[in-house]
C-alpha positions as CSV (number, residue, x, y, z in Angstrom):
1,M,-17.1,82.1,-19.9
2,P,-15.0,82.0,-16.5
3,I,-11.3,80.2,-17.2
4,D,-10.0,78.0,-14.5
5,I,-6.4,79.3,-13.8
6,T,-4.8,75.5,-12.1
7,M,-2.0,74.4,-10.4
8,P,0.8,74.5,-13.1
9,A,3.6,71.7,-13.0
10,L,6.6,73.5,-13.0
11,S,9.6,70.7,-12.9
12,P,8.7,66.7,-14.4
13,T,9.2,65.8,-10.6
14,M,6.3,67.7,-9.2
15,E,3.5,66.6,-7.8
16,E,2.1,69.1,-5.4
17,G,3.2,72.6,-4.1
18,K,2.6,75.6,-1.7
19,L,1.0,78.3,-3.0
20,A,3.6,80.5,-1.1
21,K,2.0,84.6,-2.2
22,W,-0.5,86.0,-4.1
23,H,0.4,89.0,-6.3
24,V,-3.4,89.5,-7.5
25,K,-6.7,89.7,-5.7
26,E,-9.9,89.7,-6.4
27,G,-11.4,92.1,-8.6
28,D,-8.0,92.9,-10.2
29,S,-7.2,93.1,-14.0
30,V,-4.3,90.9,-15.6
31,S,-2.4,90.7,-18.5
32,S,-1.0,88.0,-20.2
33,G,2.9,88.2,-18.8
34,D,1.5,89.6,-15.5
35,V,3.5,87.7,-11.9
36,I,0.3,86.7,-10.2
37,A,1.7,83.9,-8.0
38,E,4.7,82.1,-6.0
39,I,4.8,78.7,-6.1
40,E,7.3,76.6,-4.1
41,T,8.2,73.4,-4.9
42,D,10.5,70.9,-3.4
43,K,13.3,72.0,-5.6
44,A,12.5,75.9,-5.9
45,T,10.3,78.9,-5.6
46,M,8.8,79.9,-8.8
47,E,6.7,82.8,-10.4
48,V,3.9,82.3,-12.0
49,E,2.6,84.5,-15.4
50,A,-0.9,84.7,-16.6
51,V,-1.5,83.4,-20.3
52,D,-4.8,84.9,-20.4
53,E,-6.3,88.7,-20.2
54,G,-9.4,89.7,-17.6
55,K,-10.1,90.1,-13.9
56,I,-9.6,87.8,-11.2
57,G,-13.4,86.6,-10.4
58,K,-12.2,84.4,-6.8
59,I,-9.2,82.9,-5.3
60,L,-10.2,79.5,-4.2
61,V,-6.8,78.3,-2.4
62,A,-5.9,80.9,0.3
63,E,-1.9,82.2,0.4
64,G,0.4,80.2,1.9
65,S,-1.9,76.7,1.4
66,E,0.3,73.4,1.0
67,G,-0.2,70.2,-0.9
68,V,-1.7,71.8,-3.6
69,K,-1.9,69.3,-6.3
70,V,-0.9,70.0,-10.1
71,N,-3.9,71.0,-12.0
72,A,-6.1,71.6,-9.0
73,V,-8.1,74.5,-9.7
74,I,-6.8,77.5,-7.7
75,A,-8.3,80.4,-8.5
76,V,-10.9,82.0,-11.7
77,L,-10.4,84.6,-14.2
78,L,-13.3,86.5,-15.5
79,Q,-13.3,87.7,-19.0
80,D,-14.9,91.0,-20.8
81,G,-18.5,91.5,-19.7
82,E,-18.6,88.7,-17.4
83,D,-18.6,89.3,-13.6
84,A,-19.3,87.0,-10.4
85,S,-22.2,85.7,-10.9
86,A,-20.8,83.9,-14.5
87,I,-19.1,81.6,-11.8
88,G,-20.6,78.3,-10.5
89,A,-19.9,76.5,-7.3
90,P,-16.3,75.6,-7.0
91,K,-14.8,72.5,-9.0
92,A,-13.6,69.2,-7.6
93,E,-10.3,69.1,-7.6
94,A,-8.5,68.1,-10.8
95,P,-7.4,64.3,-11.2
96,K,-3.4,64.9,-10.0
97,A,-1.4,64.5,-13.4
98,A,1.3,61.5,-13.0
99,P,4.5,63.1,-12.8
100,A,6.7,63.0,-15.9
101,P,9.7,61.1,-16.6
102,A,13.1,63.1,-16.4
103,A,14.4,64.0,-19.9
104,E,17.9,64.5,-20.0
105,A,18.9,63.6,-18.9
106,P,18.1,63.9,-14.7
107,K,16.4,63.9,-19.3
108,T,16.6,64.6,-18.0
109,E,16.8,66.6,-21.9
110,A,16.8,68.6,-23.7
111,P,16.9,71.0,-20.7
112,A,13.4,72.0,-19.9
113,P,12.9,75.8,-19.8
114,A,11.9,77.5,-16.7
115,A,8.1,77.6,-16.2
116,T,5.9,80.3,-16.1
117,N,3.0,79.8,-17.3
118,A,0.0,79.0,-14.9
119,N,-3.0,79.1,-16.7
120,S,-3.1,75.2,-17.7
121,G,-6.3,73.9,-18.7
122,S,-8.0,71.0,-17.3
123,S,-6.4,67.6,-18.3
124,A,-9.8,65.5,-19.1
125,P,-10.4,64.8,-22.5
126,A,-12.4,66.7,-25.0
127,A,-16.0,65.1,-26.5
128,A,-14.7,66.0,-29.8
129,A,-11.9,67.3,-31.3
130,K,-11.3,70.9,-31.5
131,A,-8.6,73.4,-33.1
132,P,-5.9,74.7,-31.4
133,A,-6.5,77.6,-29.3
134,K,-4.5,80.5,-30.8
135,S,-4.5,84.7,-30.1
136,E,-4.9,86.9,-32.8
137,G,-0.7,87.0,-33.0
138,G,-0.6,83.4,-33.9
139,R,0.5,82.0,-30.3
140,V,-0.5,78.8,-29.4
141,F,-2.1,78.2,-25.7
142,A,-0.5,75.4,-23.5
143,S,0.6,74.7,-20.1
144,P,3.9,74.6,-19.3
145,L,3.7,70.9,-18.8
146,A,2.3,70.2,-22.0
147,K,4.8,73.0,-23.8
148,R,7.9,70.8,-21.9
149,L,6.8,67.3,-23.2
150,A,5.3,68.9,-26.8
151,K,9.4,70.1,-27.4
152,D,10.5,67.0,-25.9
153,A,8.7,64.6,-27.8
154,G,9.4,66.7,-31.7
155,L,5.9,67.6,-31.7
156,D,4.7,71.2,-33.1
157,L,2.2,72.3,-31.0
158,S,0.2,74.0,-33.2
159,S,-0.8,70.9,-35.0
160,I,-2.0,69.2,-31.4
161,A,-5.7,70.1,-30.4
162,G,-6.4,71.2,-27.1
163,S,-9.0,70.3,-24.6
164,G,-8.3,72.5,-22.3
165,P,-10.4,76.2,-21.8
166,K,-10.6,78.0,-24.7
167,G,-9.1,74.7,-27.1
168,R,-5.5,75.4,-24.8
169,V,-3.5,72.2,-25.2
170,V,-3.2,70.4,-21.9
171,K,-0.8,66.9,-20.7
172,S,-3.8,64.7,-21.7
173,D,-3.4,66.1,-25.7
174,V,0.4,66.2,-25.7
175,E,0.8,62.2,-25.1
176,A,-2.3,61.4,-27.1
177,A,-0.3,63.1,-30.1
178,K,2.8,60.8,-29.3
179,S,0.6,57.8,-29.3
180,A,-0.5,58.6,-32.3
181,K,2.9,59.0,-34.2
182,G,3.5,55.6,-32.3
183,A,6.3,57.1,-30.5
184,S,6.3,54.9,-27.6
185,K,5.2,51.3,-29.2
186,P,6.6,48.6,-27.3
187,A,8.8,46.1,-29.0
188,A,8.0,42.7,-30.4
189,G,8.5,40.0,-27.6
190,A,9.2,42.7,-24.7
191,P,9.3,40.8,-21.4
192,A,6.0,42.2,-19.1
193,A,6.2,44.9,-16.6
194,A,8.1,44.5,-13.5
195,A,6.6,43.9,-10.3
196,A,5.9,46.7,-8.5
197,P,9.0,47.7,-6.1
198,A,8.8,46.9,-2.5
199,T,7.3,49.8,-0.2
200,G,9.8,48.4,2.9
201,M,8.3,48.9,6.6
202,S,5.0,51.4,7.4
203,K,5.3,54.2,9.2
204,N,3.5,52.2,11.8
205,Q,5.9,49.3,11.9
206,V,8.8,51.3,12.4
207,M,7.1,53.3,15.7
208,A,5.9,50.2,16.8
209,L,9.8,48.7,17.3
210,Y,10.5,51.9,19.7
211,E,9.4,53.0,23.0
212,E,7.0,56.1,22.8
213,G,8.3,59.0,23.8
214,T,11.9,58.2,23.1
215,Y,12.0,59.8,19.7
216,E,10.4,63.0,17.6
217,V,8.4,62.3,14.7
218,V,9.0,65.4,12.2
219,P,7.1,64.6,8.8
220,N,9.0,64.8,5.6
221,D,8.7,67.8,3.2
222,G,8.9,67.7,-0.4
223,M,12.6,67.7,-1.2
224,R,12.6,64.8,0.8
225,K,9.6,62.8,-0.6
226,V,11.0,63.4,-3.9
227,V,14.9,62.3,-3.1
228,A,13.3,59.3,-1.5
229,A,11.7,57.9,-4.3
230,R,14.1,58.7,-7.2
231,L,17.2,57.3,-5.3
232,T,15.0,54.6,-4.5
233,E,13.8,53.9,-7.9
234,S,17.5,54.2,-9.1
235,K,18.8,51.6,-6.6
236,Q,16.1,49.2,-7.3
237,T,15.6,49.7,-11.2
238,V,19.4,50.7,-12.2
239,P,21.9,47.8,-12.2
240,H,24.8,49.2,-10.5
241,F,28.4,48.4,-10.9
242,Y,31.7,50.4,-9.2
243,L,35.2,51.2,-10.4
244,T,37.4,52.8,-7.7
245,L,41.0,53.7,-8.1
246,D,43.5,56.3,-6.6
247,A,45.0,59.3,-8.4
248,K,48.4,61.2,-7.1
249,I,47.4,65.0,-6.6
250,D,50.5,66.3,-6.1
251,A,50.7,68.2,-9.5
252,L,47.3,69.1,-9.2
253,L,47.6,71.2,-5.8
254,A,51.1,72.4,-7.0
255,A,49.1,74.7,-10.1
256,R,46.1,75.1,-8.0
257,E,48.4,77.1,-5.5
258,Q,50.4,78.9,-8.2
259,I,47.1,79.5,-10.2
260,N,45.6,80.9,-6.7
261,A,48.4,82.7,-5.9
262,S,48.6,84.6,-9.1
263,A,44.5,85.5,-8.6
264,P,44.1,90.3,-8.9
265,K,43.2,91.3,-5.6
266,S,40.5,93.9,-4.3
267,K,41.4,96.9,-2.3
268,D,40.6,94.8,0.8
269,G,43.2,92.1,-0.6
270,K,40.1,89.7,-1.1
271,P,41.7,87.6,-4.5
272,A,39.1,87.8,-7.7
273,Y,38.6,84.0,-7.8
274,K,40.0,80.9,-5.4
275,L,40.1,77.7,-7.1
276,S,38.8,74.3,-5.5
277,V,40.0,70.3,-6.1
278,N,36.5,70.0,-7.1
279,D,36.7,72.7,-9.9
280,F,39.8,70.3,-11.1
281,V,37.4,67.4,-11.2
282,M,35.0,68.7,-12.6
283,K,37.2,70.1,-15.7
284,A,38.7,67.0,-15.9
285,W,35.7,64.6,-15.4
286,A,34.0,66.5,-18.1
287,V,36.8,66.5,-20.6
288,A,37.6,62.7,-20.0
289,L,33.7,62.3,-21.3
290,Q,34.2,63.7,-24.6
291,R,37.6,61.8,-25.4
292,V,35.4,58.5,-24.4
293,P,32.4,59.4,-26.1
294,A,30.7,56.1,-25.7
295,A,30.5,56.6,-21.8
296,N,29.2,60.3,-21.9
297,A,25.9,58.2,-22.0
298,T,22.0,57.3,-20.6
299,W,19.8,54.7,-20.9
300,A,16.4,55.7,-22.5
301,G,14.2,52.4,-22.8
302,D,14.8,51.1,-26.3
303,S,17.4,53.5,-27.2
304,I,21.0,54.7,-25.5
305,L,21.3,58.2,-25.7
306,Y,25.0,59.1,-26.5
307,H,25.4,63.1,-25.8
308,K,27.1,65.4,-27.4
309,R,28.4,68.0,-24.6
310,S,29.5,67.1,-20.9
311,D,26.9,68.7,-18.9
312,V,28.0,67.5,-15.9
313,A,26.0,67.8,-12.7
314,V,27.1,68.5,-9.5
315,A,25.8,67.4,-6.1
316,V,25.0,70.3,-3.4
317,S,23.9,69.7,0.1
318,V,21.4,71.7,1.0
319,P,19.3,71.0,4.5
320,G,16.5,68.4,4.2
321,G,17.8,67.3,0.9
322,L,20.1,67.7,-2.7
323,F,20.2,69.4,-5.2
324,T,22.7,68.6,-8.7
325,P,22.6,71.9,-10.4
326,V,24.3,70.9,-14.2
327,V,27.1,72.8,-15.2
328,K,26.6,73.0,-19.2
329,S,29.2,72.1,-21.4
330,C,31.8,72.1,-18.4
331,D,34.6,70.9,-20.9
332,T,34.9,74.3,-22.3
333,K,35.0,76.3,-19.4
334,S,37.6,77.6,-18.1
335,L,38.5,76.2,-14.4
336,R,37.5,79.7,-12.9
337,E,34.5,79.9,-14.8
338,I,33.6,76.6,-13.5
339,S,34.6,77.6,-10.1
340,D,32.2,81.1,-10.2
341,E,29.2,78.6,-12.0
342,V,29.2,76.0,-9.4
343,K,29.8,78.8,-6.3
344,D,26.4,80.5,-8.1
345,L,24.4,77.6,-8.4
346,A,25.4,76.0,-5.0
347,T,24.4,79.4,-3.6
348,R,20.7,80.1,-5.3
349,A,20.5,76.0,-4.9
350,R,20.3,76.8,-0.9
351,G,17.9,79.5,-1.4
352,K,15.8,77.3,-3.7
353,K,16.3,79.2,-6.3
354,L,17.7,77.5,-9.7
355,A,15.5,77.3,-12.3
356,P,14.3,73.7,-13.5
357,H,16.4,73.7,-16.5
358,E,19.6,74.8,-13.7
359,Y,19.4,71.5,-12.3
360,Q,17.6,69.1,-14.8
361,G,19.4,67.5,-18.1
362,G,23.0,66.4,-17.7
363,S,24.5,62.5,-18.9
364,T,26.4,62.4,-15.5
365,S,27.0,63.7,-11.6
366,V,30.4,64.5,-9.3
367,S,29.6,64.3,-5.7
368,N,32.8,65.1,-3.6
369,L,32.9,64.4,0.5
370,G,36.1,65.2,0.8
371,M,35.2,67.8,2.7
372,F,34.7,65.7,5.3
373,G,37.0,63.7,5.4
374,I,35.5,60.8,3.8
375,K,38.5,58.6,2.0
376,H,35.9,56.5,-0.4
377,F,32.1,56.1,-1.0
378,A,30.4,54.7,-3.6
379,A,27.4,57.3,-4.8
380,V,23.8,56.2,-5.7
381,I,23.3,57.7,-9.7
382,N,21.0,60.0,-10.3
383,P,18.2,58.9,-13.0
384,P,18.9,59.3,-16.0
385,H,22.5,59.9,-15.7
386,G,24.6,56.4,-16.9
387,T,27.7,57.6,-14.4
388,I,28.1,59.4,-11.4
389,L,31.8,60.0,-9.5
390,A,32.2,60.2,-5.9
391,V,35.6,62.2,-4.7
392,G,37.3,61.3,-1.6
393,A,39.5,63.4,0.4
394,G,43.0,64.0,-0.3
395,E,45.8,63.0,1.8
396,E,49.2,62.2,2.3
397,R,49.9,58.5,1.8
398,V,53.5,56.4,1.5
399,Y,54.2,54.8,-1.7
400,P,56.7,52.8,-3.8
401,E,58.1,54.1,-6.9
402,N,61.3,52.1,-8.6
403,G,62.4,50.7,-5.5
404,Q,61.9,53.8,-3.0
405,I,59.3,54.8,-0.9
406,K,58.2,58.3,-1.1
407,I,55.1,59.6,0.1
408,G,52.8,61.9,-2.0
409,Q,49.2,63.2,-2.1
410,F,46.7,60.8,-2.7
411,M,42.8,60.9,-3.7
412,T,40.3,57.9,-3.8
413,V,37.5,58.4,-6.6
414,T,34.9,56.0,-7.0
415,L,32.8,55.6,-10.6
416,S,29.3,54.0,-10.2
417,C,27.7,53.2,-13.9
418,D,24.4,52.1,-15.5
419,H,25.7,48.9,-16.5
420,R,22.9,48.9,-19.4
421,A,24.5,52.6,-20.7
422,V,28.4,51.9,-19.8
423,D,29.9,48.2,-19.8
424,G,33.0,47.2,-17.4
425,A,35.3,48.1,-19.9
426,L,33.8,51.4,-21.0
427,G,33.7,52.7,-18.0
428,A,37.4,51.4,-16.9
429,E,38.7,53.4,-20.1
430,L,36.7,56.6,-18.9
431,L,38.2,56.4,-15.2
432,G,41.7,56.2,-16.6
433,V,41.6,59.0,-18.8
434,F,40.3,61.2,-15.6
435,K,43.2,59.9,-13.6
436,G,45.8,60.3,-16.4
437,L,44.1,64.3,-16.5
438,I,44.0,64.7,-12.9
439,E,47.1,63.5,-12.3
440,N,48.3,66.4,-15.2
441,P,46.2,69.1,-15.1
442,V,48.1,70.3,-17.7
443,M,46.7,67.7,-19.9
444,M,43.0,69.0,-19.0
445,L,44.2,71.9,-22.1
446,A,45.8,70.0,-25.0
């Protein structure tokens, strides 16, 4: 029978996307692994691969269509011996799948790999149990979202009965398996669910406050909607507290100047690398988390995850929003490696070319507004991260030392902590270790 090709969920936060481009047309034959389309999400543009072999019988969503819901049927694949007459009337759009919560940290996580398989089946539960669909080589067919959810839950896909076309495992199958495993039973005596969060003023209420013609209405795109939703969630559900201190960075600036001066140069005189202050901040923060491991934590409902690696996200401003790509095992990398990786991630973030596993995960973030001359600010935690470090501009200040008045370079940093996972004394200890490393950068190597 014909197989529905549905809009895949390419990230935990994705609810809808844009079908940017078709790489096939009706009548084309495709094999498993062939790129058939490009999907734009709020974060990136991803290639989508075919799972099954067959012929494209009908394309139901035109190239360039926006707002295509996750799990909506976008095309129909015919199998051997079938023709277009096997395709019935266009089906109603499949129910929108609720976005999965961020793992990691983010997840959001063992980090989720980039999703590439497109042909996830319908999420409607099967009337009767089915055996998992397998190819002759023993491969289990499953939607990209189902694969990620099963991995995060530690479930074996081959043991899950699929309810999608030809027995494909879909999101609802994994959730049913998780429930059967008892992974999400509420603790005895747990308090009732909190009331729905406030939504604020409506668009019409806001517009009514201003004289018509004195403003321009610009609809929010997918990225801005996701940023707004996640940060609203953070401020409403995460109990923030803030710790601020000043760090003297004369030694850091001297080390940076010396390292940059020693960089080999190309024939045109361009240095092979140029370290920034933020590269030192990333390194020092990652090392500090290793030295205070209890603070390398994320809240996970009835548990706290204590992370073994220092996976540090870095806030990158892009037109219309924000990305937080993650530098994995940042503490083990050299300053030059961190510099190169951050530059590469930032460049691809601005072009929306990051894969989901590159911006999901991590336990903490660094947000640096020093280049804009901002002296001090408090950043909002990116759930499920446990902390975020806000870095201000370096500036010359007068300070007393042993009864003498001196001048030095200082920067102000503010640590935002999730009080559920990181208490005040623990956050202060972490920030103190960071200060020691920033003021004596050679200690990062100790």
